[in-house]
N, C-alpha and C positions, 0 to 999 in steps of 0.2 A: 149450261152448254159446255163450258170448258171441262167441268168434272166428267161430263159424259164422254168428251173426246179423250180424256185421259184413260177412262175405263175401256173405251174402244181400242185405244192404242195398246194397253196392257193385254187385252184379250187377243188382239191381232198378233202381238209378239209371241204369246203362248201358243197360238195356233201355228204360227210359222215355225216355231221350234219343234212342235210335235210333227209337223209335216216333214221338216228336214230330217228328223230322226227316222220317220217312216221311210222316206226316200232312201236313206242310207241302208236301212235294213233290207228294202226291196232290191237294191242294187247289189246286195251280197247274199244271194239265196243260200249259199253254203257257208255263211259267216261262221267264223270260229267261235268257240265258247268265250274267248277273250273279248271279241267284239261285242257279242251279245251281253256279256256281263258289264262291259263299259257303258253300253247304251242304257241298261237297267239302272246302273249307278247314277248316271246323269239324270234320268227321269225321276228317280227317288230324291236326288238333290233338289231338283226344281220344285217338287211337291213340298218338301220340308221348308225350303226358303220362302215359298209363297205363304205358307201358314205362319211362319215366323214374322214375315213382313207386315202382317195385319195388326200386330200387337205393339203397344208401347211398353217397353220393359222398365223404363226409368221415369219417375215423376220429375217434373221440373224442380231442380234443387240447387242450381248453380246461379250465382249472382252475376248478371250480365250488365250491371249498371255502369261499369267502367268501359264498356264497348261504345263506340260512337253510334249515334242514331243515323239512319240512312236519310240523307237529304240530297235529292238529285242535283247534280252539277249541270246537267243538260237533259232535255227531254229527247229520247231516242225512239227510233221506230225500226221495224223489220224483224226478221227471224234470227234467233240465236240457236244454231244447231249444236246439240250436246251429245257426244258419243261416249261409250265406254261402260263404266261400272253399273252393272245391272241392279245393284242393291239400292240405287237411288230411286228406282220405280218398283222394285220388289217390296219396298216399304212405302210410306206415304210422303217421304220428304220431297221427292221431285214434284209432286202435285202441290204440296204446301208452298214450296218456293215459287212455283209458277204463279199461283193465285196471289201470293203476297207481293211479288215483284210487280205484277201487272196493275196493282192498285196505285203504285207510284209511277209506273211507266206503261200506261194503257196502249201505247203504240208498239210496244215490244212484245214478242211472243217467243216461247221456248219450244223447240222441236227436239224430242228425245229419240235417240236410237241407242239402246243400252243393252246389248247382248252379253257383254263381259269386258272386264278390264284387259283381258288378254288381247282384245282387238282394238284397244283404245288409240294408242299413239299413231297407228297407221292412218287414221282418219285425218290427222294433221299433215301427214306427209304429202297428201294429194289434195289438201284444202277442201275436204269433205265435211269439215266441222269447224266451228269457231272455237269450241271448247271441248276437251275430253276430260273425263273424270277417271282417275286411276290411282293405284298405288304407285310407288316408284317404278319407272320403266326398266325393263331388262336391258342388258348390255347391247343386244342386237337391235332392240326397239330404238334405243337412243342413237346407236351408230347409224341406222338407216335414216333417221330424221336428220342427223347432222350432215350426212352425205348428200341428201336431197336438198336441204335448206341452206346448208353452210352456216348455221348458227344453232344455238340450243333453244329448246322451247322455254317459255316463261312458266315457272312453277309457282303455284299459289296453294298453300295449305288451306283447306276450307272446312274440314271437320277433324276432330280427334276420333280415332277408332273406338269402338265400344269397349266396355269393361269386360263383358262376358257373353255377348250375343254372337253366337257362331255365324260367320259369314260377314258380319259388319266390321271386319278388320279388328276382331277382338284382341285384347292386349296379350303380350307374351308373359308367360310365367316360367319360373325355374322350379321344378318339382323334385323332391326327394322322397324316399320312403319315410313313413311317419316314425320309424324307429331311429332315424338319423338324428344325432344331437346338434347338427349344424343349424344355425339360425339365419345366417346371411352370407352373401357372396358379392364380390365386386365384378365390374365389367372386365377388368384385366384378368381376374382369376377365371372368369368364364372363357376368355380367350385361351388361357393355359389348359383348361379342362377339355374344351371342345375342339381346339385348334391343333395345328402342327407347325413345325418350322416352315417359314416362307421367305421368298425372295422379294416380296413386295405385295401390293394389293391394288385393287381398282377403286377409283373414285369416279363414277360415271364411266367415261371411256378413256380416262387418264390412268396410266400405269404409274404407281408411286413406289419406287424402290425404298423410300424412307419408311415405309410401313413394314419392312422386313423384321423378322425376329428369328432367334435361334432355338435349338432344342432345349437349352437350359431353362427356358420359360415354360416348358411343358409341365402340366400338373396331371399326374397319373395315379396318385394314391391319396387317400383321405387325410393322411397325416400332413401332406403338403398344403392342405386347407386349414390346418390347425386342429383337426380332430385327433384326440389322444386315446390312450388305452388300446383296447383290442381292435379299434378301427384304424390305428395309425398306419399299419403296413398293408391294409386291404386295398385292392385295386378299385378304381372308380369305374362303374359300368354305365355307359352312355346310351341315351335314347332320344330320338327325334324324328323329324319328318324325312321322307324321301327327298333326296337332294334335287329332284326335278320340280318340286313345289316352290311357288313363290315364297311361302313361309320360310323354307330353308334358305333361299337366296337372301331374303330380307335379314334373317338372323345372321347369316354370313357377312353381309355388308356392314352390319352394325357391330358385330362382336369380333369377327375374324378379319376385319378390315378389307372385305371384298376379295379375299385371297383365294377362296375355294379350297383352302388347305384344312381339311378336317382330321380330327383324331380317327385313325384307321379302324378303331374298334367300335364305332358308333353303330347302334341298331337303328335302322331307318325304315319307317313304315309308310304305306300308302293306303288309300281307300280301296275297298274291294267288296264284291257281293259274296257273302258267306253262303255255304251250302243250303242253309235254311231260307235263302232268298232275301235276307236282310242286309242292308248296307252297313258294313263295319268300318267306321271312319278311323282315320289314323290317330286322331286325338284320343279316342277311347283306347286304341291299342297301346299307345304310349303310356297312358295313365295306368292301365291295368298291369302292364309289364313292370312299371316302377313299383306298384303296390305289392308285387310278388318278389321283388328283388331288394334285399336289405341294403345293398351297396350301390344302388342306382341313383342316377341324376338325369334329368331330361329337360328339354325346353318344349313348351307346348303353348297352344292358344287356350286362354282361360275360359272355361264354360261352367263355372260353379264348383263348389266343394265336391270332392270325391273321397271315397273311403281309402284308407291305408296310404295316403300321400299327403304331403304338406308343401306349401309354397315357401320359398326363401325370400327374405328381404333382399333388395338389390341396391348396390351403391355405385355411383359414378366416381366422383372425386372425394366425396365426404362419407358420412355414416350411411349404412344401408337403409333404404326406404321401404316401408311395408307396401305390399300390393293391395291398395284400396281403390275404390271408385274415385275418391277425391284426389288421390295422388296420381292416378292415371290422367284425370281431366286436367289437373294443374301442371302436368308434365314433370313433376319432381321424381316420379318413378321412371327410371332410365329407358325401359323398353315399352313405353307407350307408343302408339302408332298414329299416323296421320293419313288422310286421303287428300288427294290434290286435284286441282284443276290445272290443265296445261293448255296454253294458247300460243299462237305464233305472233311474235313481234320482231320484225327484222331490225338489225342494228340501224339506228338513226331514224326509225319510223315510230309512229305513235300507235298505241293500242287502239283497236276498233272501239269507237265511243260506246256502242251498245254493250260490248263485252266488258268494257271498263265499268260501266254503270252497274251491270249485273254482278260483277265481282265485288264492287263496293257495297252493294246490297247484301250479298252473302256474308261479308265481313262485318256487318252492322249488328246492333242489338236485335233488329227486326229479323234479319236472316238467321242468326244463331238461336233466336227464340223458337223458330220453326224446327231447328235441330232438336231442341229440348222437347218440343211437342211430339215429334215423331218417336222419341224415346228409345233409340238404338245407338246411333253415333252420339258422341259427346260434343258439347260446344267448345269452341276455342276460348282461350284466355285473352285478356286484353293485351298482354305482352306479345303473344303470337300474332294477334290481329295487327298490332302496330308494325311488326316486322313484315307482314304480307302487304300492307298498304304502301310501304316504301317502294315495293316492286312495281307498283302501277302509277306512281306519281309521274 
């Protein structure tokens, strides 16, 4: 019965999306080519993601034995409303979590409304959900929440982003042309390459002047990265995402200290519908441009090996770490990603018991085993789980 309800819910959401698209088209009979192409791109996106969601891309391969087993501390009842990230039900993970949790907590039920992470945090602003699932909220998402609630949402990492499954928060990679002799790069060097002088940076909604840096830390030639010979004086050509994408914002927050101060010469790409009617995604545009440009470097979401480019190992404070599925899952690779649950817990108050039990389940061996079973997101490590459990004690 519950499986049937999940299928009905998914079908209903797809129909609602199609109807909304149709209404927008009807409301603009003389719609511009830009509007029509945007609607086509969204429709193609939904089709591809639905197909991707039905597959398990990774076999269970990570040892979860150091994670705690889920043992209910209380029997809870009622509905837990979860809004936000559509990938939870575009794949099977939302269904798997629901069934597994209800075996332990038969009185608790999950209600999903998951159109997009872009609409996630607003549901907490007005108490329309107990939990939202999302990537890190934008500046204005967080500012709106703080001004309405007068405190910050509680943030819990619940899965690691995928290694190479597009859409499931696949990991960042730094790409260069395969003719480039460089093998690795550090996070500080990335700041020098992709960034510019700044007077500070944002951490959440806090402006931090201590994150300032000057022009002397700019890196604009390959020689400044230690490449010698005929490369030494050649300019570095940069490629990446349009700065309106969350991918660019996330990269900026982690590499450029949330400053929004980018190298002025970066080539930035966005999805569009090509004249042949096919969707030309920004990740492919970036990769193809780097493959044609000997002096190129770019950041991208990893979607498997591509011709004429190679990945750089990436270091934080120590030696550069290779980009492998194991190093992404264990978080030794510096640009691995997380997806989060956000919930409201006012200062001095206790977390809703049913929400607390559900989060404890997600952070258990049983909850993370369902992540492995779905085969797109990657399970958390025991260290990350311990850090998250401290937040709900």
